[in-house]
C-alpha positions in Angstrom: 143.2 83.9 223.2 141.1 81.4 221.9 140.1 81.0 218.5 136.8 82.9 219.2 138.8 85.6 220.6 140.8 85.9 217.5 138.0 86.9 214.9 136.7 89.0 218.3 133.5 87.3 218.7 129.7 88.2 218.7 130.4 90.9 221.3 133.2 92.4 219.7 131.4 92.4 216.4 128.5 94.4 218.2 130.8 96.7 219.8 132.5 97.4 216.1 129.1 98.1 214.9 128.0 100.6 217.4 131.2 102.7 216.9 131.0 102.5 213.1 127.5 103.9 213.4 128.5 106.7 215.7 131.5 107.4 213.3 129.5 107.4 210.2 127.0 109.9 211.9 130.0 112.2 212.8 131.0 111.5 216.2 134.2 110.1 218.1 133.9 106.3 219.3 136.4 104.1 221.0 136.3 100.8 223.0 137.1 102.1 226.4 138.2 100.5 229.7 138.5 96.9 230.9 138.0 95.4 227.7 141.2 97.2 226.2 143.2 96.5 229.4 142.0 92.8 228.8 142.8 92.7 225.1 146.2 94.1 225.6 146.7 91.4 228.4 146.0 88.9 226.0 142.6 88.0 227.9 139.2 87.6 226.5 136.8 90.4 227.8 133.6 89.8 229.4 132.2 92.8 227.6 133.0 95.8 225.1 132.3 99.5 226.4 132.2 102.0 224.2 133.3 105.9 224.8 132.0 108.4 222.5 131.4 112.1 221.9 127.7 111.7 220.8 125.2 112.8 223.9 122.7 110.2 225.0 119.9 111.5 223.2 121.9 110.9 220.1 122.7 107.4 220.9 119.1 106.4 221.9 118.2 108.0 217.9 120.7 106.0 216.3 120.1 102.6 217.5 116.6 100.9 217.4 117.0 99.0 220.4 118.4 100.9 223.7 118.1 101.0 227.6 118.8 104.7 229.0 119.5 103.2 232.5 122.6 105.7 233.0 121.3 108.2 230.7 121.9 110.9 233.4 125.2 110.0 233.7 125.8 110.0 229.8 125.4 105.9 229.5 123.0 104.1 227.2 122.7 100.6 226.8 122.8 99.0 223.4 121.0 95.6 222.7 121.1 93.5 219.5 117.8 92.0 218.9 118.7 88.7 219.2 121.4 88.6 221.6 121.7 88.1 225.0 124.2 91.0 225.9 124.4 94.9 225.5 126.9 97.0 224.6 127.6 100.2 227.3 127.8 103.1 225.3 129.1 106.3 227.6 129.3 109.9 226.5 132.7 111.6 226.9 132.1 113.6 230.4 133.8 114.9 233.4 132.2 114.5 236.6 131.0 116.9 239.5 131.6 116.4 243.3 130.9 112.9 244.4 129.1 113.8 247.8 127.6 110.1 248.4 130.9 108.5 247.8 129.9 106.6 244.8 128.3 108.7 241.8 129.0 112.0 240.6 126.1 114.5 241.6 126.5 116.1 238.4 128.3 115.4 234.9 129.4 117.9 232.0 129.3 116.5 228.7 132.6 116.7 226.7 134.0 116.2 223.5 137.3 115.5 224.5 138.3 111.6 224.7 141.6 113.1 226.8 139.3 114.6 229.5 137.0 111.9 229.5 139.9 109.4 230.6 140.9 111.6 233.2 137.6 110.8 235.3 138.5 107.3 235.2 140.0 105.0 238.3 143.3 103.6 236.9 145.6 104.1 234.4 145.2 100.6 233.2 141.5 100.6 232.9 141.7 104.4 231.4 143.1 103.1 227.7 141.2 103.9 224.4 141.2 101.8 221.4 140.4 102.4 217.9 138.1 98.9 216.9 138.2 100.0 213.4 141.9 99.7 213.3 142.2 96.7 215.5 139.8 94.6 213.6 141.4 91.3 212.6 144.3 91.7 214.7 143.6 91.0 217.9 145.9 88.5 218.5 148.8 90.7 217.5 149.5 92.5 220.7 152.2 94.7 219.5 150.2 95.9 216.5 147.1 96.1 218.8 149.2 98.7 220.9 149.2 101.0 217.8 145.7 101.2 217.7 145.2 102.4 221.6 145.0 106.0 222.8 147.1 106.3 226.0 146.9 109.8 228.0 147.7 108.0 231.2 150.6 105.9 230.8 148.3 103.1 230.9 150.4 100.7 228.6 153.5 101.4 230.7 151.8 100.5 234.0 150.4 97.2 232.1 153.9 96.6 231.1 155.4 96.9 234.3 152.4 95.3 236.4 151.4 97.9 238.5 147.7 99.5 239.7 148.3 103.2 239.7 145.3 105.8 240.5 145.0 108.1 237.5 145.8 111.8 239.0 145.6 112.3 242.7 144.8 108.7 244.4 143.2 110.3 247.2 140.7 112.1 245.0 140.1 109.0 243.0 139.2 107.2 246.4 137.2 109.8 247.6 135.1 109.8 244.7 134.0 106.5 245.1 135.0 104.5 247.9 134.7 101.2 246.1 137.5 101.8 244.2 139.6 101.2 247.0 138.4 97.5 247.0 138.9 97.3 243.1 142.3 98.2 243.2 143.2 95.3 245.4 141.0 92.9 243.0 142.8 94.1 240.0 146.4 93.8 241.5 145.1 90.3 242.9 143.6 89.2 239.8 146.5 90.3 237.6 149.4 89.2 239.7 150.1 93.1 240.1 151.4 95.3 242.3 149.6 98.5 244.0 151.5 101.5 243.0 153.2 102.9 246.3 151.4 106.1 246.4 147.9 104.6 245.3 148.6 102.1 248.1 149.2 104.8 250.9 146.1 106.4 249.7 144.2 103.3 250.3 145.8 102.8 254.1 144.8 106.7 254.8 141.2 106.4 253.7 140.4 102.8 254.6 137.6 103.7 256.7 135.9 105.2 254.2 135.0 101.8 252.9 132.3 101.6 255.3 130.4 104.3 253.4 130.2 101.8 250.7 126.6 99.9 250.5 127.2 96.4 251.8 126.0 94.7 248.7 128.9 96.2 246.5 131.2 95.4 249.2 130.2 91.5 249.1 130.1 91.5 245.4 133.9 92.8 245.3 135.0 90.7 248.1 132.9 87.5 246.4 134.8 88.2 243.2 138.4 88.5 245.0 137.5 85.0 246.4 136.2 83.4 243.0 138.8 84.9 240.5 141.7 82.4 241.5 144.0 84.8 243.3 142.1 84.7 246.5 145.0 84.7 249.2 147.0 87.4 247.3 143.8 89.7 247.4 143.5 89.2 251.5 147.0 89.7 251.7 146.3 92.9 250.2 143.5 93.9 251.9 145.4 93.4 255.3 148.4 95.2 253.7 146.1 98.1 252.9 144.4 98.2 256.1 140.7 97.3 254.5 140.7 94.0 255.9 140.0 95.2 259.5 137.3 97.5 258.0 135.6 95.1 255.8 135.8 92.2 257.8 137.5 92.6 261.5 136.5 89.0 262.2 139.0 88.0 259.6 141.5 90.1 260.6 141.5 88.8 264.3 142.7 85.2 263.3 146.4 87.0 262.8 148.7 85.4 265.5 145.9 83.0 267.1 148.3 80.2 267.3 147.2 76.4 266.6 148.3 73.3 268.0 151.4 72.3 265.7 150.7 68.5 265.8 147.6 69.4 263.7 148.6 72.7 262.3 152.0 72.8 261.2 151.5 75.6 259.0 151.2 78.3 261.6 148.4 80.4 263.1 144.6 80.8 262.1 145.2 83.4 259.5 148.0 81.6 257.6 145.9 78.4 257.8 143.0 80.2 256.1 145.2 82.2 253.6 146.3 78.5 252.7 142.9 77.6 252.1 142.1 80.6 249.8 145.3 79.7 247.9 143.5 76.5 246.8 140.4 78.3 245.5 139.9 77.9 241.7 138.7 80.3 239.3 135.1 80.0 238.8 134.4 78.5 242.2 131.1 78.9 243.6 130.7 81.7 246.1 129.3 79.8 248.7 132.5 77.4 248.6 134.5 80.4 248.8 132.7 82.1 251.6 132.7 78.8 253.6 136.7 78.4 252.7 137.3 81.7 254.3 135.0 81.7 257.4 135.1 78.2 258.2 137.5 78.7 261.4 136.1 82.5 262.0 134.9 81.0 265.5 138.6 80.0 266.8 140.0 83.5 267.8 137.2 83.8 270.2 137.4 80.3 271.5 141.3 80.1 271.7 142.4 78.9 275.1 145.6 77.3 276.3 145.1 73.9 278.2 147.7 71.8 280.1 147.9 69.3 277.3 147.6 71.7 274.2 145.8 74.6 272.5 141.9 74.0 272.3 139.3 75.9 270.4 136.1 74.5 272.3 132.9 75.3 270.4 134.5 76.8 267.9 132.2 75.4 265.2 128.9 76.7 267.0 130.9 80.0 267.6 131.8 80.5 263.8 128.1 79.7 262.7 126.7 82.3 264.8 129.5 84.7 263.8 128.9 83.6 260.2 125.2 84.3 260.1 126.1 87.8 261.4 128.6 88.7 258.8 126.1 86.9 256.0 123.5 89.4 257.2 125.8 92.4 257.3 126.8 91.8 253.6 123.0 91.0 252.7 123.4 87.5 251.6 120.4 85.6 250.3 119.1 83.2 252.7 119.6 80.0 250.1 123.7 81.6 250.0 123.6 82.0 253.8 122.3 78.6 254.6 124.9 76.8 252.4 127.6 78.6 254.0 126.5 78.1 257.1 126.5 74.5 256.7 129.9 74.5 255.5 131.1 75.6 258.6 129.0 73.6 260.8 129.9 70.5 259.1 133.3 70.8 258.7 134.7 68.8 261.7 132.1 65.9 261.1 134.5 64.2 258.4 136.9 63.4 261.6 134.3 60.8 262.7 133.6 59.6 259.2 135.0 56.1 259.5 133.4 55.8 262.7 130.0 56.6 261.9 126.7 54.5 261.7 125.7 53.7 258.2 122.5 56.0 258.7 124.2 58.9 259.9 127.1 58.3 256.9 124.1 58.4 254.6 122.7 61.3 255.8 125.9 63.3 255.9 126.4 62.2 252.5 122.7 63.6 251.3 123.5 67.2 252.9 122.7 69.5 249.9 125.8 70.3 247.6 127.8 67.7 249.2 130.4 68.1 246.7 131.4 71.6 248.2 131.6 70.0 251.7 134.0 67.8 250.3 135.9 70.3 248.6 136.2 72.2 251.7 137.3 69.3 254.0 140.1 68.6 251.1 141.3 72.0 251.2 141.4 72.3 255.1 143.3 69.0 255.2 146.0 70.2 252.7 146.5 73.7 254.4 147.3 71.5 257.7 148.3 68.1 258.3 147.7 66.9 254.8 146.0 63.8 256.4 143.5 62.9 253.3 142.3 59.4 254.9 138.8 60.8 255.7 138.5 62.7 252.5 139.3 59.4 250.8 136.7 57.4 252.3 133.8 60.0 251.8 135.0 60.4 248.0 134.7 56.6 247.7 131.4 56.5 249.3 129.9 59.3 247.4 131.1 57.7 244.3 130.1 54.2 245.0 126.6 54.8 247.0 123.5 55.0 244.8 121.2 58.0 245.3 118.7 55.3 246.0 120.6 53.8 248.6 121.4 57.1 250.2 118.2 58.8 249.6 115.6 55.6 249.6 112.0 55.8 249.2 110.4 56.1 252.4 109.0 52.6 253.4 106.0 54.1 255.6 104.7 57.5 256.2 102.1 59.2 258.3 99.3 58.2 256.5 100.4 54.6 257.2 100.9 55.1 260.8 97.2 56.9 261.1 95.6 53.7 259.0 97.5 51.2 261.2 95.7 53.1 264.5 98.6 55.7 265.5 97.6 59.1 266.7 99.4 61.9 264.9 101.5 64.1 267.2 105.2 64.4 268.1 106.3 60.8 268.3 105.6 60.4 264.7 108.9 61.8 264.1 110.7 59.6 266.2 108.8 56.6 264.9 109.9 57.4 261.2 113.2 58.5 262.1 113.7 54.9 263.5 112.2 53.3 260.5 114.5 55.1 258.3 117.6 54.4 260.4 116.7 50.6 260.3 116.4 51.0 256.4 119.5 53.0 255.8 121.5 50.3 258.0 120.0 47.7 255.5 117.9 46.0 258.5 114.6 46.4 257.0 113.6 46.5 253.2 109.9 46.4 252.9 107.0 47.9 253.7 105.6 45.2 255.9 109.4 44.9 257.7 108.7 48.6 258.7 105.4 48.1 260.0 106.5 45.2 261.9 109.7 47.1 263.6 107.1 49.8 264.8 105.0 47.4 266.5 107.6 45.5 267.9 109.4 49.0 269.2 106.3 51.2 269.9 103.7 48.9 270.6 100.4 47.9 268.4 98.5 50.1 270.5 98.0 54.1 269.3 100.4 56.5 270.5 100.9 60.0 271.0 
């Protein structure tokens, strides 16, 4: 834990104030869920949640600035006036049936912390912490344990490195189908194993993940891809049968051979896993999805020719398939555009040393080119290990100035019109040829540009 973490930080201090206020009013209150888990693991929690015997109406009255966004489920957000975060305060409760596979149809408030814990997903997320006892000892895990209420064996599972459903695993997953993906994500993130009974239940109920909104599935998968353990996450998705449900296109990579002279690592699935293994914690979602989908077009284009295995048109097929996946998972237009661009351009590095200067510079000015470069390096490291093209483009990106790669246009349509040329489709060709010459270093002034136009296209108006 860092120094800010040792003292608890602003978020911890606010959660402590919330608990103190609730306790002073005569209610039970504890830190609950993932923040307790993370503290025990020596990780800094992203947020702090509070569980209390106080009902939502009481919580709303006790604090000045609140948001009743989940009040019907017993959840109130408490927001400090001058802070950009909130503390989630949830009333002890037991849940009714989950007819939609996401939220309980009704909740019954409870005064029992133990009863509240039983409705939660996994034992490692079912721990409660008395922050009044824990304040000032967050750096001492043994002392911290003494301030924890553990009704479900969560501390033992943390020690053993196990993700285990609370109670009957099938019931927990029937209540909220997304919990199956969360089990995979937690196991991958912490380097844990999924408890055999919990894992078996996921395999039996895997198809029910299709009842979860595509946005929620997308968000869970994105977290898996960007938390630094993407390879393990996708291995677990495969082992639990979830992969074939959420991303069947990726599952089809298994067993698809590749030419060994270029891919000594093995089939398309193994190659993709090796890319995922290189994704760093906190990497961008678009780079992560680009890495996952860059060869998605290989399975349907596989053919065994007389000379070697071929994947003719796999890039074009991959773009089409990835566009459908992005649409299905409700990615934004901006995210979709970058993911597709990564797929569309990932093979162009092979020609980088032979590109015309103008082509090279246009390649370099692709939006977020650093992601293209990163994907190419991962692709190489998961295959032949040949990095000559990466070194070449890395050097070009560092040495060529922005003005060289994206220079001021020497002429525009306005100058062409002033010179007597009629606006029309021909303008695009003219301006492209002028820019090519400029990027190649053949012309450098407005006069030289206009002279090139007259020589190449004539002095008479064109359309």
